[in-house]
DODRENZA-162004 format. One line per 8 residues: for each residue x, y, z of N, C-alpha, C, CB. Coordinates in Angstrom, 2 decimals, always signed. Glycine has a CB too. Example, Ala and Ser with C-alpha at 12.3 -4.5 7.8 and 13.67 -1.06 7.14 Angstrom:
2
+13.19,-5.69,+7.80,+12.30,-4.50,+7.80,+13.20,-3.30,+7.80,+11.31,-4.47,+9.05; +12.85,-2.25,+7.08,+13.67,-1.06,+7.14,+12.90,+0.03,+7.87,+14.08,-0.60,+5.72 .
! end
This chain:
60
+34.46,+84.74,+117.75,+34.82,+85.29,+116.92,+34.20,+85.82,+115.65,+35.52,+84.74,+116.82; +34.14,+86.45,+115.61,+32.84,+87.22,+113.92,+34.36,+88.02,+113.17,+30.83,+89.28,+114.66; +32.93,+86.55,+112.05,+34.05,+86.95,+110.13,+32.21,+87.39,+109.89,+35.25,+84.72,+108.44; +32.52,+88.28,+108.54,+31.64,+88.37,+107.71,+31.36,+87.88,+106.96,+31.58,+88.94,+107.37; +29.68,+87.84,+106.78,+28.50,+87.10,+105.56,+28.33,+87.67,+104.82,+27.20,+86.74,+105.73; +29.11,+87.08,+103.06,+29.19,+88.00,+102.25,+28.36,+87.06,+101.26,+30.65,+88.58,+101.92; +27.20,+88.17,+100.55,+26.21,+87.34,+99.97,+26.08,+88.07,+98.20,+24.61,+87.46,+101.07; +26.54,+87.24,+97.33,+26.82,+87.79,+96.31,+25.29,+88.01,+95.61,+27.90,+86.96,+95.58 .
+25.80,+89.11,+94.50,+24.01,+89.76,+93.77,+23.12,+88.52,+93.23,+24.20,+90.99,+92.02; +22.02,+89.24,+93.05,+21.06,+88.02,+92.56,+20.12,+87.50,+93.50,+21.83,+86.82,+92.13; +20.66,+86.86,+95.23,+20.65,+86.28,+95.95,+19.18,+85.64,+96.15,+21.23,+86.90,+96.74; +18.67,+84.93,+96.21,+17.42,+84.92,+97.41,+17.49,+84.45,+98.19,+16.34,+84.56,+97.33; +17.85,+84.86,+99.85,+17.22,+84.06,+101.13,+16.23,+83.97,+101.26,+17.39,+84.34,+102.22; +15.16,+83.01,+101.79,+13.77,+82.34,+102.40,+13.91,+83.18,+103.68,+13.70,+80.40,+102.67; +12.22,+83.26,+103.92,+12.06,+83.44,+105.71,+12.73,+83.08,+107.10,+11.10,+82.92,+106.02; +12.94,+83.51,+107.70,+13.91,+82.64,+108.79,+15.38,+81.87,+108.35,+12.96,+81.37,+109.34 .
+15.78,+82.09,+107.85,+17.59,+81.52,+107.29,+18.65,+81.88,+108.14,+18.21,+82.25,+105.79; +19.01,+80.72,+109.06,+20.60,+81.11,+110.03,+21.55,+81.21,+108.71,+21.34,+79.52,+111.42; +22.45,+82.49,+108.96,+23.78,+81.89,+108.51,+24.82,+82.55,+108.94,+23.95,+81.80,+107.15; +25.61,+81.56,+108.91,+26.70,+81.40,+110.21,+28.04,+82.32,+109.90,+27.26,+79.59,+110.40; +28.26,+82.59,+110.77,+29.51,+83.78,+110.09,+30.53,+83.58,+109.42,+30.23,+84.48,+110.94; +30.88,+84.47,+108.75,+32.04,+83.71,+107.65,+31.19,+82.66,+106.37,+33.29,+82.44,+108.80; +30.68,+82.53,+106.36,+29.98,+82.22,+104.89,+29.61,+82.72,+104.13,+29.21,+81.77,+104.74; +29.84,+82.46,+102.62,+29.75,+83.03,+101.51,+28.68,+82.21,+101.04,+30.97,+83.12,+100.73 .
+27.74,+83.60,+100.28,+26.74,+82.11,+99.43,+27.16,+83.50,+97.84,+23.88,+81.65,+100.25; +27.29,+82.30,+96.58,+27.56,+82.22,+96.01,+26.28,+83.00,+94.49,+28.09,+81.11,+96.44; +27.11,+84.44,+93.97,+26.22,+84.77,+92.82,+24.58,+84.48,+92.03,+26.94,+84.43,+92.13; +23.39,+84.71,+92.50,+22.39,+84.06,+92.49,+22.26,+83.07,+93.16,+22.15,+83.84,+91.59; +22.46,+82.60,+93.58,+22.35,+81.33,+94.82,+20.32,+81.41,+95.14,+23.67,+82.01,+96.85; +19.72,+80.67,+95.62,+18.65,+80.32,+96.13,+18.92,+79.79,+97.57,+18.02,+79.43,+95.25; +18.08,+80.55,+98.80,+18.52,+79.70,+99.99,+17.17,+79.92,+100.05,+19.69,+80.06,+101.24; +16.16,+77.86,+100.60,+14.92,+77.72,+101.10,+14.84,+78.24,+102.13,+14.50,+76.64,+101.21 .
+13.25,+78.44,+102.79,+13.05,+79.10,+104.65,+13.26,+78.39,+104.86,+11.98,+79.60,+105.58; +13.88,+78.71,+106.12,+14.30,+77.47,+107.11,+15.22,+77.15,+106.94,+13.73,+76.37,+107.17; +16.08,+77.15,+106.12,+17.47,+76.63,+105.78,+18.69,+77.28,+107.02,+17.83,+77.23,+104.02; +19.45,+76.20,+107.61,+20.45,+76.64,+108.06,+21.94,+76.69,+107.55,+20.36,+76.19,+108.94; +22.62,+77.88,+106.77,+23.60,+77.95,+106.36,+25.08,+77.74,+107.15,+23.37,+78.90,+105.88; +25.48,+76.85,+107.01,+27.42,+76.52,+107.73,+27.93,+76.79,+107.26,+28.26,+75.42,+107.99; +28.13,+77.36,+105.67,+29.55,+76.27,+105.16,+28.78,+77.08,+103.83,+29.68,+73.88,+105.41; +30.02,+77.64,+102.96,+30.02,+78.71,+101.67,+29.15,+77.68,+100.53,+31.99,+79.22,+101.02 .
+28.83,+78.29,+100.08,+26.67,+77.46,+98.86,+27.59,+78.31,+97.32,+23.58,+79.11,+99.62; +27.60,+77.49,+96.63,+28.31,+77.58,+95.04,+27.17,+79.33,+94.65,+27.72,+75.46,+93.57; +27.45,+79.09,+93.37,+26.71,+80.23,+92.58,+25.90,+79.52,+91.53,+27.76,+81.34,+91.84; +24.60,+80.07,+91.62,+23.34,+79.28,+90.49,+23.15,+77.97,+91.35,+23.99,+78.78,+88.50; +23.13,+78.46,+92.33,+22.21,+76.92,+92.98,+20.76,+76.58,+93.77,+23.04,+76.35,+94.04; +20.34,+76.12,+94.20,+19.66,+76.35,+95.13,+19.35,+74.99,+95.83,+18.61,+77.10,+94.69; +19.57,+75.51,+97.56,+20.05,+75.01,+98.64,+18.57,+74.86,+99.53,+21.28,+75.98,+99.25; +18.43,+73.50,+100.28,+17.68,+73.71,+101.09,+18.04,+72.80,+102.77,+16.43,+73.42,+100.30 .
+17.33,+72.89,+103.81,+17.77,+72.20,+104.98,+18.60,+72.74,+105.84,+18.28,+71.18,+104.71; +18.37,+71.64,+106.88,+19.32,+71.84,+107.72,+20.05,+70.71,+108.36,+18.84,+72.57,+108.58; +21.05,+71.32,+108.41,+22.51,+71.66,+107.55,+21.59,+72.49,+106.01,+23.73,+69.64,+107.02; +22.30,+73.33,+105.51,+21.68,+73.30,+103.82,+22.57,+72.40,+102.45,+21.73,+75.14,+103.26; +21.64,+71.64,+102.16,+22.78,+71.54,+101.10,+21.66,+71.66,+99.77,+23.90,+69.86,+101.21; +23.11,+71.47,+98.40,+22.65,+71.94,+97.24,+21.79,+70.87,+96.69,+23.72,+72.34,+96.36; +20.62,+71.36,+95.87,+19.61,+70.36,+95.18,+19.38,+70.29,+93.86,+18.42,+70.51,+95.59; +19.63,+71.50,+93.40,+19.43,+72.03,+92.24,+20.95,+72.73,+91.65,+18.20,+73.06,+92.45 .
+21.28,+72.45,+90.43,+22.16,+73.62,+89.59,+21.28,+74.29,+88.70,+23.40,+73.04,+88.65; +21.19,+75.62,+89.12,+20.74,+76.68,+88.14,+21.67,+77.66,+86.73,+20.30,+77.63,+89.18; +20.65,+77.32,+85.85,+21.71,+78.25,+84.64,+22.28,+79.42,+84.81,+21.10,+78.64,+83.45; +23.18,+79.67,+84.59,+23.61,+80.48,+84.71,+25.05,+81.04,+84.45,+23.23,+80.46,+85.45 .
! end
């Protein structure tokens, strides 16, 4: 089943990131290169890894 991917304003998504269907990436979020995003990501945060995990909260 296909569901839309929603990417908030001001996000930075690194090279070779995989984002599964139905995921929402919050505004101002950074996703490190090579990460695999399997669930919704909080706004203004930094995520890395497989599966992507939060390593830092950004101001904003």
